[in-house]
C-alpha positions in Angstrom: 20.8 -24.3 -8.6 18.4 -27.2 -9.0 14.8 -26.3 -9.9 13.3 -28.0 -6.9 15.6 -26.1 -4.5 15.0 -22.8 -6.4 11.3 -23.4 -6.3 11.4 -24.2 -2.5 13.4 -21.1 -1.8 11.1 -19.0 -4.1 8.0 -20.2 -2.3 9.5 -19.5 1.1 10.5 -16.0 0.1 7.1 -15.4 -1.5 5.5 -16.4 1.8 7.8 -14.0 3.6 6.8 -11.2 1.3 3.1 -12.0 1.6 3.2 -12.0 5.4 5.0 -8.7 5.5 8.3 -10.1 6.8 11.1 -7.7 6.4 13.7 -8.8 3.9 16.5 -7.3 1.8 16.3 -9.0 -1.6 17.2 -7.2 -4.8 14.8 -7.1 -7.7 17.1 -9.5 -9.6 17.1 -12.0 -6.8 13.3 -11.8 -6.5 12.9 -12.2 -10.3 15.3 -15.2 -10.2 13.2 -16.8 -7.5 10.0 -15.9 -9.4 8.7 -14.0 -6.3 5.9 -11.5 -7.1 5.2 -8.4 -5.0 1.4 -8.4 -4.5 -0.6 -5.6 -6.2 -2.3 -3.3 -3.6 -6.1 -3.5 -4.0 -8.1 -0.8 -2.3 -11.9 -0.4 -2.7 -13.6 3.0 -2.5 -15.1 1.8 0.9 -11.6 1.0 2.2 -10.3 4.4 1.2 -13.3 6.1 2.9 -12.7 3.9 6.0 -9.0 4.9 6.2 -10.0 8.6 6.1 -12.7 8.1 8.7 -10.3 6.2 11.0 -8.1 9.2 10.9 -11.2 11.3 11.7 -10.5 13.9 9.1 -12.4 15.6 6.2 -11.7 14.9 2.5 -10.0 18.3 2.3 -7.6 17.6 5.1 -7.0 14.0 3.8 -6.1 15.5 0.4 -3.6 18.0 2.0 -1.9 15.2 4.0 -1.6 13.0 0.9 -0.6 16.0 -1.3 -3.3 15.4 -3.8 -6.3 17.4 -4.9 -9.6 17.2 -2.9 -11.2 16.2 -6.1 -9.0 13.1 -6.3 -10.0 12.0 -2.8 -13.7 12.6 -3.7 -13.4 10.6 -6.9 -11.5 7.7 -5.2 -14.3 7.5 -2.6 -17.0 7.5 -5.3 -15.1 4.8 -7.2 -14.7 7.1 -10.3 -10.9 7.0 -10.2 -8.2 5.0 -8.5 -5.2 6.3 -6.6 -1.7 6.1 -8.3 0.6 3.2 -7.3 2.6 5.3 -4.9 -0.5 6.7 -3.2 -1.8 3.1 -2.8 1.3 2.3 -0.9 0.7 5.3 1.4 -2.9 4.4 1.8 -2.0 0.8 2.7 0.4 2.1 5.4 -2.3 4.4 6.7 -4.7 1.5 6.8 -2.3 -0.4 9.1 -1.2 2.7 11.1 -3.9 5.5 10.9 -1.8 7.9 12.9 1.3 7.6 10.7 1.0 11.0 9.2 -0.4 12.9 12.2 2.8 15.0 12.2 1.6 16.6 8.9 -1.3 18.2 10.7 0.0 21.2 12.5 -1.8 22.7 15.4 
């Protein structure tokens, strides 16, 4: 494949990934096209905002995420950062705060 075509395809796919467009590319295909999956960046204020949007305490938030209450407290104070997989879950909750409501039993 010519470099200019590869570059054009790569840029298009990167734009698709950045915009949240659903696609089904393999890691090898993305690597070949030099497409990067963006790193999830969440500030302590964003984490607090996610929890408050859900209208729950740190204790309940911790239970829902299956982490310790101490972890949630430290994230919100900026002392620690969530793991990569937890960041993905937090990003999903930021977009859909009621996503894990089913985990709260009445």
